[in-house]
C-alpha positions as CSV (number, residue, x, y, z in Angstrom):
1,M,-25.1,-43.0,46.1
2,N,-26.6,-40.0,44.2
3,G,-25.0,-37.4,42.0
4,D,-27.1,-34.2,42.0
5,P,-25.9,-31.0,40.2
6,G,-29.1,-29.3,41.1
7,V,-31.4,-30.5,38.3
8,L,-30.7,-34.1,37.7
9,Q,-29.8,-37.2,39.6
10,V,-28.1,-40.4,38.6
11,R,-27.8,-43.5,40.9
12,T,-24.5,-45.3,41.2
13,A,-23.5,-48.8,42.5
14,T,-19.9,-49.7,43.2
15,Y,-18.1,-53.1,42.7
16,G,-14.6,-54.3,43.4
17,D,-11.8,-52.4,45.1
18,V,-13.3,-49.2,46.4
19,T,-9.9,-47.6,46.9
20,A,-8.8,-48.2,43.3
21,D,-8.4,-45.0,41.2
22,P,-9.4,-44.2,38.5
23,P,-12.5,-46.3,38.4
24,L,-14.3,-47.6,35.4
25,V,-17.8,-46.0,35.0
26,L,-20.3,-48.0,33.0
27,L,-23.2,-46.0,31.3
28,H,-26.2,-48.0,30.0
29,A,-28.1,-48.1,26.7
30,F,-31.6,-46.8,26.1
31,P,-34.1,-47.9,27.4
32,L,-32.4,-50.2,29.8
33,D,-30.7,-49.6,33.1
34,A,-27.4,-50.5,34.8
35,S,-28.3,-54.1,35.1
36,M,-27.4,-54.6,31.4
37,W,-23.8,-54.5,32.5
38,D,-24.1,-57.4,35.1
39,G,-22.3,-59.9,32.9
40,V,-19.5,-57.5,32.1
41,V,-19.1,-56.6,35.7
42,Q,-18.6,-60.2,36.5
43,G,-15.9,-60.4,33.9
44,L,-14.0,-57.4,35.4
45,R,-13.6,-58.9,38.9
46,G,-10.2,-58.1,40.3
47,L,-9.6,-55.2,38.0
48,G,-10.2,-52.3,40.4
49,R,-13.3,-50.3,41.1
50,V,-16.3,-50.5,38.7
51,V,-19.1,-48.0,39.0
52,T,-22.4,-48.6,37.3
53,V,-24.8,-45.8,36.7
54,D,-28.6,-45.6,36.3
55,L,-29.2,-42.6,34.1
56,P,-32.0,-40.2,35.0
57,G,-35.4,-41.9,35.1
58,F,-34.1,-45.4,34.5
59,G,-33.6,-48.1,37.1
60,A,-33.3,-46.6,40.6
61,A,-32.6,-43.0,39.3
62,P,-35.4,-40.5,39.8
63,L,-37.3,-39.0,36.9
64,P,-35.8,-35.8,35.6
65,T,-37.6,-32.5,35.9
66,A,-35.2,-30.5,33.9
67,A,-35.4,-29.9,30.1
68,P,-34.1,-32.9,28.2
69,S,-30.3,-32.7,27.7
70,L,-27.5,-35.3,27.6
71,D,-25.1,-32.6,28.4
72,A,-26.9,-32.1,31.7
73,V,-26.8,-35.9,32.2
74,A,-23.0,-35.8,31.7
75,D,-22.7,-33.1,34.3
76,A,-24.8,-35.3,36.7
77,V,-22.4,-38.2,36.1
78,V,-19.4,-36.1,36.9
79,A,-21.1,-34.8,40.0
80,A,-21.7,-38.4,41.1
81,L,-17.9,-39.0,40.7
82,D,-17.3,-36.0,42.9
83,A,-19.4,-37.5,45.6
84,L,-17.5,-40.8,45.3
85,G,-14.2,-38.9,45.6
86,H,-12.8,-39.6,42.1
87,P,-11.2,-36.7,40.1
88,R,-10.9,-38.9,37.0
89,A,-12.4,-42.1,35.6
90,T,-12.5,-44.3,32.5
91,F,-16.0,-43.8,31.1
92,A,-17.5,-46.6,29.0
93,G,-21.0,-46.3,27.5
94,C,-23.2,-48.4,25.3
95,S,-25.5,-46.7,22.7
96,M,-27.1,-43.8,24.7
97,G,-24.5,-44.3,27.4
98,G,-21.9,-43.8,24.7
99,Y,-23.5,-40.4,23.9
100,V,-23.2,-39.5,27.6
101,A,-19.5,-40.6,27.7
102,L,-18.8,-38.5,24.7
103,A,-20.6,-35.5,26.3
104,V,-18.4,-36.0,29.4
105,A,-15.3,-36.0,27.2
106,R,-16.5,-32.8,25.5
107,R,-17.5,-30.9,28.7
108,H,-15.1,-32.3,31.2
109,P,-12.0,-33.6,29.3
110,D,-9.8,-33.3,32.4
111,R,-12.0,-35.9,34.1
112,V,-11.5,-38.6,31.5
113,A,-8.7,-41.1,32.0
114,G,-9.9,-43.5,29.3
115,L,-12.9,-43.8,27.0
116,G,-15.0,-46.9,26.0
117,L,-17.5,-46.5,23.1
118,V,-19.7,-49.6,22.8
119,D,-22.3,-49.9,20.0
120,T,-22.6,-46.1,19.7
121,K,-21.7,-43.2,17.4
122,A,-20.3,-39.7,17.5
123,E,-22.6,-38.1,14.9
124,A,-25.7,-36.1,15.9
125,D,-29.1,-37.2,14.7
126,G,-30.3,-36.0,11.3
127,D,-33.7,-34.5,10.7
128,E,-35.4,-37.9,10.1
129,A,-33.9,-39.5,13.2
130,R,-35.0,-36.5,15.3
131,A,-38.5,-36.7,14.0
132,N,-38.6,-40.4,14.7
133,R,-37.5,-39.8,18.3
134,E,-40.3,-37.3,18.8
135,R,-42.8,-39.8,17.3
136,I,-41.6,-42.4,19.8
137,A,-41.8,-39.9,22.7
138,L,-45.4,-39.1,21.9
139,A,-46.3,-42.7,21.4
140,V,-45.0,-43.9,24.8
141,L,-46.7,-41.0,26.6
142,G,-50.0,-42.1,25.0
143,E,-52.2,-45.2,25.5
144,A,-49.6,-47.6,24.1
145,G,-47.0,-46.8,26.8
146,T,-43.8,-48.7,26.5
147,R,-45.5,-51.3,24.3
148,A,-44.7,-48.8,21.5
149,L,-41.0,-49.7,22.1
150,L,-41.3,-53.5,21.5
151,P,-40.5,-53.3,17.8
152,M,-37.1,-52.0,18.9
153,L,-36.2,-55.5,20.0
154,D,-35.8,-56.4,16.4
155,T,-32.9,-53.9,16.1
156,L,-31.5,-53.9,19.6
157,L,-30.4,-57.6,19.4
158,G,-28.6,-59.3,16.7
159,A,-29.9,-62.1,14.4
160,T,-27.8,-64.7,16.2
161,T,-29.3,-63.7,19.6
162,H,-32.9,-63.8,18.2
163,A,-32.3,-67.2,16.6
164,G,-30.7,-69.0,19.5
165,R,-30.9,-67.1,22.8
166,P,-34.5,-66.7,23.9
167,D,-33.4,-66.0,27.5
168,V,-31.6,-62.8,26.4
169,V,-34.5,-61.7,24.2
170,A,-36.9,-62.2,27.2
171,T,-34.6,-60.3,29.6
172,V,-34.2,-57.3,27.2
173,G,-37.9,-57.4,26.5
174,A,-38.7,-57.2,30.2
175,L,-36.4,-54.2,30.6
176,V,-37.9,-52.4,27.7
177,R,-41.5,-53.0,28.9
178,G,-40.5,-52.0,32.4
179,A,-39.1,-48.6,31.5
180,D,-41.0,-45.5,32.7
181,P,-42.7,-43.9,29.7
182,A,-41.9,-40.4,31.0
183,A,-38.2,-41.3,31.2
184,V,-38.3,-42.9,27.7
185,A,-39.8,-39.7,26.3
186,W,-37.3,-37.5,28.1
187,A,-34.3,-39.6,26.9
188,Q,-35.6,-39.6,23.3
189,R,-35.8,-35.8,23.3
190,A,-32.4,-35.5,25.0
191,M,-30.8,-37.8,22.4
192,A,-32.5,-35.9,19.6
193,G,-31.0,-32.6,20.9
194,R,-27.4,-33.8,21.4
195,P,-24.6,-32.0,19.5
196,D,-22.3,-33.8,17.1
197,S,-19.2,-35.2,18.9
198,T,-17.2,-36.1,15.8
199,A,-14.9,-33.0,15.7
200,P,-13.6,-33.4,19.3
201,L,-12.5,-37.1,18.7
202,P,-8.9,-36.3,17.5
203,G,-8.3,-34.2,20.6
204,L,-9.2,-37.0,23.0
205,R,-5.7,-38.1,23.7
206,V,-6.5,-40.8,26.2
207,P,-6.6,-44.6,25.6
208,A,-9.9,-45.6,24.0
209,A,-11.7,-48.8,23.2
210,V,-14.3,-49.0,20.4
211,V,-16.5,-52.1,20.6
212,V,-19.3,-53.1,18.2
213,G,-21.4,-56.1,17.4
214,E,-20.9,-57.4,13.9
215,E,-24.7,-57.6,13.6
216,D,-25.4,-54.1,15.0
217,G,-27.8,-52.5,12.5
218,V,-28.2,-49.3,14.5
219,T,-24.7,-48.1,15.0
220,G,-22.7,-50.7,13.1
221,P,-19.1,-51.6,12.3
222,D,-18.6,-48.8,9.8
223,Q,-19.4,-46.1,12.3
224,A,-17.2,-47.9,14.9
225,R,-14.3,-48.0,12.5
226,A,-14.7,-44.3,11.7
227,M,-14.6,-43.4,15.5
228,A,-11.6,-45.6,16.0
229,A,-9.8,-44.0,13.1
230,A,-10.5,-40.5,14.4
231,L,-9.3,-41.2,18.0
232,P,-5.6,-40.9,18.6
233,D,-5.2,-44.1,20.7
234,A,-8.0,-46.5,20.0
235,V,-8.3,-50.3,19.8
236,L,-11.3,-51.5,17.7
237,T,-13.1,-54.8,18.6
238,V,-15.8,-56.2,16.3
239,L,-17.7,-59.0,18.0
240,P,-19.3,-61.8,15.9
241,A,-22.8,-63.0,16.9
242,A,-23.7,-59.7,18.6
243,G,-26.0,-56.8,17.7
244,H,-26.5,-53.4,19.3
245,L,-26.4,-54.6,22.8
246,S,-23.2,-56.5,22.8
247,P,-22.6,-56.1,26.6
248,V,-25.8,-58.2,27.1
249,E,-25.4,-60.5,24.2
250,R,-21.6,-61.2,24.6
251,P,-20.5,-59.9,28.0
252,E,-17.3,-61.9,28.2
253,P,-15.5,-60.4,25.2
254,V,-16.9,-56.9,26.0
255,A,-15.4,-57.3,29.5
256,A,-12.1,-58.4,27.9
257,A,-12.0,-55.4,25.7
258,L,-12.6,-53.1,28.6
259,A,-10.1,-54.9,30.7
260,G,-7.5,-54.2,28.0
261,L,-8.5,-50.6,28.1
262,L,-8.0,-50.4,31.8
263,V,-4.5,-51.9,31.5
264,R,-3.6,-49.2,28.9
265,V,-5.0,-46.5,31.2
266,R,-2.9,-47.6,34.1
267,L,0.4,-48.0,32.2
């Protein structure tokens, strides 16, 4: 099913009890697609409706033609929920997906029943980070294509995964190589332009789960602890043997953390 507010489209897939409300909406990391949540979805069987989302340009979602903006992506996700008939949802996002979840919470707080922030951060990019995103955008649009992203594998996955789980490294590597360069560039520029979401955190008075891999060197445990401390009703989970993509590296405990969040939302 599509969500289309006029300029962007996301692509959704639904699992579990289609009548359950509010659903859990899972938003993927850059530069992957909704398949990164497959193991987590398996662990959430029997816990109501789960909606996975391909963000614009990734997976089955069409390339965006609008100017890069994660706020516009957030609006497209909410429009997809409208099409599914859900006035509210629990939004859980990993990395870039977390940025989108925070944008939904900023722009549409009445639509948020619960919030899951997985290996992500609330702060906006600084000047150096924005410049690096533009460098990557230009590189992937050039001759190198998505090969320019392969060094990211060193930081996306934790040391434990690199040392002992070649299957996970290969799966993530294939998703990175398979991303559309134009979508990669668009997303990098959208992330570079996102506003800071730190100030709104104390006002998000819904149950929240903050999950982070102990080996996450991108948005690590210190940033996760800061978000959990700022949120009024948050449970923090730090996962050993996981890096920046904990839903791929350790899907079972991520599913358990989100299941706990859903229980709190439904109390």
